[in-house]
Backbone as CSV, one residue per row, in Angstrom:
resi,resn,N_x,N_y,N_z,CA_x,CA_y,CA_z,C_x,C_y,C_z
1,MET,-15.019,39.389,-91.639,-14.988,38.593,-90.088,-13.572,38.885,-89.536
2,ARG,-12.295,38.538,-90.462,-10.973,38.474,-89.948,-10.542,40.127,-89.368
3,LYS,-11.229,40.830,-89.760,-10.855,42.129,-89.301,-11.544,42.339,-88.237
4,SER,-13.090,41.849,-88.009,-13.836,41.907,-86.728,-12.568,40.910,-85.470
5,LEU,-12.464,40.245,-86.173,-11.738,39.179,-85.065,-10.082,40.221,-84.454
6,LEU,-9.600,40.433,-85.505,-8.632,41.325,-85.298,-8.632,42.617,-84.388
7,ALA,-9.871,43.315,-84.716,-10.419,44.539,-83.794,-10.662,44.030,-82.627
8,ALA,-11.417,42.870,-82.086,-11.321,41.828,-80.909,-10.049,42.117,-79.951
9,ILE,-9.477,41.591,-80.771,-8.011,41.012,-79.849,-7.194,42.483,-79.619
10,LEU,-7.053,43.326,-80.512,-6.626,44.537,-80.191,-7.164,45.519,-79.297
11,THR,-8.849,45.190,-79.254,-9.340,46.185,-78.301,-8.728,45.342,-76.885
12,ALA,-9.163,44.000,-76.921,-8.850,43.214,-75.588,-7.227,43.619,-75.231
13,ALA,-6.652,43.616,-75.913,-5.227,44.104,-76.033,-4.881,45.582,-75.041
14,ALA,-5.508,46.131,-75.758,-5.625,47.669,-75.444,-6.185,47.792,-73.748
15,LEU,-6.919,47.068,-73.163,-7.594,47.138,-71.746,-6.936,46.463,-71.122
16,LEU,-6.569,44.918,-71.846,-5.789,44.251,-70.506,-4.359,44.629,-70.580
17,GLY,-3.734,44.912,-71.357,-2.255,44.924,-71.771,-1.850,45.882,-70.638
18,PRO,-2.226,47.500,-70.357,-1.685,47.994,-69.388,-1.455,47.429,-67.923
19,GLY,-2.571,46.492,-67.687,-2.513,46.136,-66.094,-1.472,45.018,-66.439
20,CYS,-0.902,44.257,-67.154,-0.573,43.039,-66.995,1.251,43.410,-66.118
21,ASN,1.592,42.607,-65.883,3.100,42.687,-64.441,2.669,43.990,-64.097
22,LEU,1.720,45.087,-63.823,2.175,45.949,-62.986,1.412,45.719,-61.768
23,GLN,1.780,46.286,-60.405,1.129,46.552,-59.381,-0.023,47.459,-59.054
24,PRO,-1.362,47.345,-58.627,-1.878,48.601,-58.725,-1.050,49.987,-57.637
25,SER,-1.245,51.105,-58.281,-0.766,52.246,-57.642,-2.122,52.762,-56.838
26,VAL,-1.254,52.832,-55.468,-2.289,53.221,-54.282,-1.697,54.347,-54.147
27,ASP,-2.153,55.809,-53.695,-1.500,57.284,-53.300,-1.896,56.945,-51.986
28,TYR,-0.860,56.846,-51.207,-1.213,56.638,-49.385,-1.346,58.231,-48.689
29,SER,-0.750,58.856,-49.682,-0.883,60.067,-49.206,-2.280,60.792,-48.721
30,LYS,-3.316,60.252,-49.408,-4.529,60.631,-49.150,-5.140,59.952,-47.909
31,LEU,-4.490,59.095,-47.141,-4.822,58.413,-45.897,-4.705,58.992,-45.040
32,ASP,-3.507,59.810,-44.874,-3.269,60.706,-43.595,-2.598,59.852,-42.612
33,LEU,-1.818,58.956,-42.725,-1.424,57.779,-41.846,-0.653,58.262,-40.857
34,VAL,-0.240,57.304,-39.493,0.227,58.132,-38.456,0.813,56.183,-38.228
35,ALA,2.006,56.570,-37.684,2.761,55.428,-37.181,1.507,54.757,-35.767
36,GLY,1.897,53.318,-35.831,1.042,52.506,-34.748,1.404,51.777,-34.534
37,SER,1.941,51.025,-33.168,2.522,49.941,-32.692,2.123,50.013,-31.264
38,GLY,2.615,49.007,-30.967,2.182,48.117,-29.333,2.615,47.157,-28.755
39,THR,2.221,46.857,-27.868,2.401,45.119,-27.035,1.174,45.108,-26.480
40,VAL,0.906,43.796,-26.623,-0.389,42.705,-25.859,0.118,41.891,-25.293
41,THR,-0.459,41.861,-24.019,-0.373,40.563,-23.394,-1.542,39.983,-22.670
42,LEU,-1.782,38.887,-22.263,-2.483,38.189,-22.236,-2.593,37.606,-20.373
43,ASN,-2.962,38.105,-19.278,-2.494,37.898,-18.245,-1.011,37.962,-17.875
44,GLY,-0.770,38.853,-18.202,0.665,39.731,-17.791,1.721,38.731,-18.682
45,GLN,1.278,37.905,-20.117,2.313,37.163,-20.826,2.270,37.660,-21.769
46,PRO,3.153,38.211,-23.023,3.348,38.548,-24.212,2.397,37.460,-24.720
47,LEU,1.805,37.915,-25.872,0.401,37.363,-26.670,0.821,37.020,-27.859
48,PRO,1.945,36.040,-28.339,2.501,35.852,-29.504,1.439,35.251,-30.838
49,ASP,1.720,36.048,-32.074,0.942,35.292,-33.132,-0.476,35.779,-32.879
50,ALA,-1.041,37.050,-32.462,-2.448,37.310,-32.346,-2.591,38.458,-33.513
51,VAL,-3.699,39.083,-33.942,-4.008,39.578,-35.352,-4.559,40.934,-34.168
52,VAL,-4.203,42.089,-34.500,-4.306,42.984,-34.105,-4.971,44.227,-35.194
53,MET,-6.408,44.445,-35.092,-7.237,45.082,-35.953,-7.577,46.631,-35.010
54,PHE,-7.444,47.541,-35.677,-7.794,48.806,-35.380,-9.024,49.051,-36.547
55,GLU,-10.262,49.052,-36.238,-11.356,49.266,-36.924,-11.749,50.963,-37.287
56,ASP,-12.100,51.348,-38.190,-12.998,52.690,-37.956,-14.217,52.183,-37.799
57,ALA,-14.965,52.922,-37.050,-16.549,52.287,-36.965,-16.893,53.160,-37.817
58,GLU,-17.002,54.129,-38.545,-17.679,55.248,-39.424,-17.646,54.938,-40.960
59,ASN,-16.389,54.069,-41.455,-16.357,53.710,-42.684,-15.782,52.128,-42.791
60,GLY,-15.662,51.511,-41.670,-15.107,49.850,-41.812,-13.794,49.697,-42.192
61,THR,-12.999,50.718,-42.250,-11.919,50.474,-43.043,-11.320,49.818,-41.530
62,VAL,-10.063,49.061,-42.051,-9.233,48.244,-40.845,-7.442,48.498,-41.121
63,CYS,-7.106,48.411,-40.169,-5.505,48.504,-40.185,-5.317,47.287,-39.392
64,VAL,-4.364,46.521,-39.859,-3.564,45.539,-39.258,-2.378,45.329,-38.462
65,GLY,-1.782,44.388,-37.831,-0.728,44.031,-37.289,-0.851,42.695,-36.717
66,LEU,0.490,41.861,-36.602,0.460,40.603,-36.135,1.781,41.047,-35.122
67,THR,1.279,40.203,-33.697,1.904,40.183,-32.469,3.270,39.206,-33.028
68,ASP,4.700,39.375,-32.523,5.531,38.659,-32.711,5.813,38.003,-30.788
69,ALA,6.890,37.409,-30.963,6.696,36.604,-29.211,6.805,37.129,-28.208
70,ALA,7.445,38.599,-28.187,7.307,39.188,-27.092,6.216,40.178,-27.082
71,GLY,4.906,40.072,-28.288,3.549,40.156,-27.859,3.850,41.674,-28.588
72,ARG,4.737,42.012,-28.998,4.918,43.599,-30.219,3.939,43.145,-31.693
73,TYR,3.352,44.656,-31.874,2.820,44.978,-33.508,3.456,45.905,-33.708
74,GLU,3.098,45.892,-34.843,3.101,47.392,-35.738,2.145,47.613,-36.794
75,LEU,1.258,48.294,-36.919,-0.102,48.357,-37.444,0.139,48.718,-39.374
76,ARG,-0.259,47.598,-40.183,0.104,48.417,-41.697,-1.628,48.550,-42.259
77,VAL,-1.371,49.399,-43.374,-2.457,49.346,-44.032,-2.597,48.159,-45.244
78,ASP,-1.954,47.733,-45.811,-1.668,46.713,-46.479,-0.301,46.044,-46.237
79,SER,0.142,44.807,-47.348,1.316,44.550,-47.118,2.463,45.487,-47.616
80,ARG,2.550,46.662,-47.856,3.531,46.862,-48.578,3.122,48.798,-47.723
81,LYS,2.507,49.106,-46.772,2.394,50.673,-46.141,2.361,50.189,-44.516
82,LYS,3.020,50.851,-44.154,2.855,50.775,-42.487,2.071,52.007,-42.382
83,GLY,1.523,51.715,-41.464,0.347,52.790,-40.744,-0.926,52.648,-40.295
84,VAL,-1.757,53.649,-39.734,-3.314,53.749,-39.561,-3.631,55.151,-39.872
85,THR,-4.897,54.830,-39.750,-5.261,56.194,-40.150,-6.018,56.992,-38.624
86,ALA,-5.865,58.155,-38.621,-6.098,58.817,-37.283,-7.990,58.699,-37.005
87,GLY,-7.885,58.820,-35.981,-9.499,58.386,-35.546,-9.862,57.852,-34.617
88,ARG,-11.437,57.624,-34.027,-11.428,56.515,-32.902,-11.618,55.281,-33.846
89,LYS,-10.890,53.935,-32.747,-11.378,52.821,-33.661,-11.776,51.849,-32.649
90,ILE,-11.942,51.014,-33.121,-12.907,49.420,-32.467,-11.641,48.857,-32.312
91,VAL,-10.898,48.199,-31.468,-9.707,47.277,-31.554,-10.205,46.201,-31.175
92,ARG,-9.849,44.925,-32.105,-10.084,43.557,-31.869,-8.622,42.758,-32.086
93,ILE,-8.413,41.943,-31.060,-7.165,41.308,-30.812,-7.708,39.602,-30.873
94,SER,-7.058,39.264,-31.746,-7.645,37.558,-32.023,-6.626,36.385,-32.189
95,THR,-6.422,35.412,-31.806,-5.179,34.226,-32.159,-6.041,33.493,-33.001
96,ALA,-7.128,33.160,-33.048,-7.561,32.765,-34.021,-7.837,33.220,-35.763
97,THR,-7.437,34.182,-35.730,-8.505,35.050,-37.207,-7.098,34.819,-38.074
98,ARG,-7.329,34.321,-39.315,-6.525,34.460,-40.072,-6.508,35.913,-41.645
99,ILE,-5.648,36.155,-41.985,-5.460,37.376,-43.007,-4.472,37.068,-44.105
100,PRO,-4.993,36.684,-44.840,-3.792,36.436,-46.153,-2.782,37.242,-46.146
101,GLY,-1.543,36.642,-46.439,-0.472,38.355,-46.307,-0.070,38.741,-45.026
102,LEU,-0.644,38.125,-44.006,-0.238,38.358,-42.537,0.250,37.399,-42.131
103,ASN,-0.766,36.555,-41.480,-0.222,35.380,-40.830,-0.575,33.912,-41.735
104,VAL,-0.945,34.008,-42.829,-1.176,32.868,-43.850,-1.051,33.132,-45.024
105,GLY,-0.171,32.089,-45.769,-0.180,33.014,-47.377,-1.487,33.383,-47.938
106,PHE,-1.538,34.102,-49.281,-2.954,34.564,-50.048,-3.515,33.459,-50.221
107,ASP,-2.924,31.724,-50.734,-3.527,31.174,-51.073,-4.651,30.503,-50.049
108,GLY,-4.105,30.990,-48.559,-5.306,30.481,-46.909,-3.994,29.527,-46.623
109,GLU,-3.162,29.310,-47.459,-1.979,27.852,-46.454,-0.611,28.786,-46.114
110,GLY,0.106,28.305,-45.063,1.115,28.896,-44.590,1.133,29.449,-43.341
111,GLY,1.823,30.401,-43.349,2.155,31.361,-42.121,3.372,31.080,-41.622
112,ASP,3.280,32.047,-40.523,4.695,32.259,-39.448,4.809,30.688,-38.858
113,ALA,3.864,29.432,-38.340,4.059,28.174,-38.135,4.787,27.128,-39.166
114,GLU,4.271,27.593,-40.485,4.651,26.687,-41.160,6.000,27.559,-42.206
115,GLU,6.699,28.319,-41.946,7.283,28.902,-42.287,8.267,28.720,-41.286
116,ARG,8.478,28.332,-40.220,9.238,28.406,-39.080,9.467,26.643,-39.393
117,GLY,8.773,25.944,-39.708,8.999,24.539,-40.410,7.674,23.778,-39.440
118,GLU,6.851,24.017,-38.400,6.151,23.435,-37.461,5.012,22.659,-38.360
119,GLN,4.427,21.420,-38.200,3.758,20.695,-38.801,2.610,20.529,-37.998
120,GLY,1.578,20.531,-38.852,0.123,20.577,-38.013,-0.982,20.557,-38.931
121,SER,-1.781,19.862,-38.061,-3.059,20.019,-38.866,-3.382,21.462,-39.353
122,HIS,-4.577,21.492,-40.729,-5.154,22.259,-40.973,-6.304,23.190,-40.050
123,ALA,-6.541,22.253,-38.786,-7.777,22.759,-38.082,-7.663,24.313,-37.696
124,PRO,-8.543,24.974,-37.449,-8.155,26.698,-37.071,-7.492,27.080,-35.858
125,PRO,-7.074,27.884,-35.955,-6.095,28.109,-34.579,-7.162,28.635,-33.186
126,GLN,-7.044,27.759,-32.320,-7.662,27.945,-30.948,-7.656,29.166,-30.726
127,GLU,-8.617,30.065,-30.143,-8.537,31.819,-30.140,-8.312,31.761,-28.435
128,LEU,-7.618,32.077,-28.072,-6.852,32.195,-26.633,-7.303,33.580,-25.874
129,VAL,-8.150,34.413,-26.943,-8.874,35.804,-26.064,-10.155,35.674,-26.369
130,PRO,-10.558,36.552,-24.844,-11.784,36.535,-24.872,-12.331,37.298,-25.993
131,ALA,-13.889,36.866,-26.026,-14.813,37.614,-26.934,-14.760,38.978,-26.813
132,ARG,-14.629,39.408,-25.411,-14.897,40.732,-25.148,-13.710,41.516,-25.907
133,TYR,-12.466,41.372,-26.293,-11.723,42.126,-26.638,-11.613,41.582,-28.250
134,ASN,-12.055,40.721,-28.875,-12.472,40.301,-30.385,-14.017,40.545,-30.925
135,LYS,-14.956,39.326,-31.109,-15.284,39.529,-31.289,-16.730,40.383,-31.094
136,ASP,-16.736,40.498,-29.745,-17.935,41.703,-28.694,-16.811,42.502,-28.251
137,SER,-15.749,43.161,-29.256,-15.205,43.821,-28.756,-15.542,45.314,-27.589
138,GLN,-14.532,45.750,-26.612,-15.167,46.495,-25.292,-13.927,47.235,-25.678
139,LEU,-12.584,47.740,-26.776,-11.693,48.028,-26.848,-11.891,49.363,-27.882
140,THR,-11.952,50.413,-27.321,-11.365,51.431,-28.300,-10.097,52.507,-27.785
141,VAL,-9.471,52.951,-29.255,-8.744,54.152,-28.689,-8.816,55.257,-29.870
142,GLU,-8.457,56.036,-29.301,-8.460,57.380,-30.152,-6.982,57.625,-30.771
143,VAL,-6.961,57.380,-32.056,-5.478,57.212,-32.998,-5.258,58.770,-32.867
144,THR,-3.997,59.671,-32.845,-3.426,60.959,-33.127,-2.078,60.606,-33.694
145,ALA,-1.897,61.814,-34.447,-0.275,61.884,-34.641,0.120,61.659,-33.965
146,SER,0.330,62.301,-32.240,1.081,62.636,-31.093,0.961,61.340,-30.595
147,GLN,0.221,60.289,-30.533,0.343,59.397,-30.125,0.384,58.030,-30.940
148,LYS,1.816,57.551,-30.555,2.447,56.314,-31.639,2.076,54.713,-31.049
149,SER,2.174,54.508,-29.948,2.042,53.271,-28.898,0.613,53.286,-28.516
150,TYR,0.276,52.150,-28.804,-1.001,51.422,-27.977,-1.067,50.144,-27.775
151,ASP,-0.842,50.222,-25.989,-0.201,48.478,-25.458,-1.874,47.940,-24.811
152,PHE,-1.622,47.110,-24.916,-2.959,45.983,-24.408,-2.620,45.182,-23.118
153,ASP,-3.176,45.292,-22.057,-3.039,44.365,-20.611,-4.432,43.345,-20.873
154,LEU,-4.534,42.584,-21.446,-5.700,41.586,-21.339,-5.811,40.768,-20.416
155,THR,-7.333,40.263,-20.049,-7.272,39.379,-19.082,-8.057,38.038,-19.381
156,SER,-7.841,37.253,-18.819,-8.813,35.881,-19.415,-9.330,35.340,-17.937
157,PRO,-10.731,35.017,-17.820,-10.791,33.955,-16.718,-10.202,33.104,-16.487
């Protein structure tokens, strides 16, 4: 019995041990990333704190960015790597979307407003962007290595 318990512990340690305290290794070179950034305005004014998503319609992958006070964003594959994959993308822009690690903490709390010391309720943020630019997006772009900037001048009735 003691040998069985020891064998089980050693097996578990062998399986779990290598993954402890190590971050997952991602081979970004296989993604063929290109730089992608730009500016978003709504009715001629910069749109701050908006999530910009470039969604690949074929495989569903998404690269995201968050606009700053001037409406500027830079696309990222994840929290460690900047860039976007080339190809045709559906663009979705939203002020109500929350993405852990981008505009809220990984626990769903926090984000830029709390980091700036602003107090507020935990009510979902108001969507300022019409559905034609997010949920029912009509925005598309062709991402190429030669084009680095993608600006969006949105209008709201």
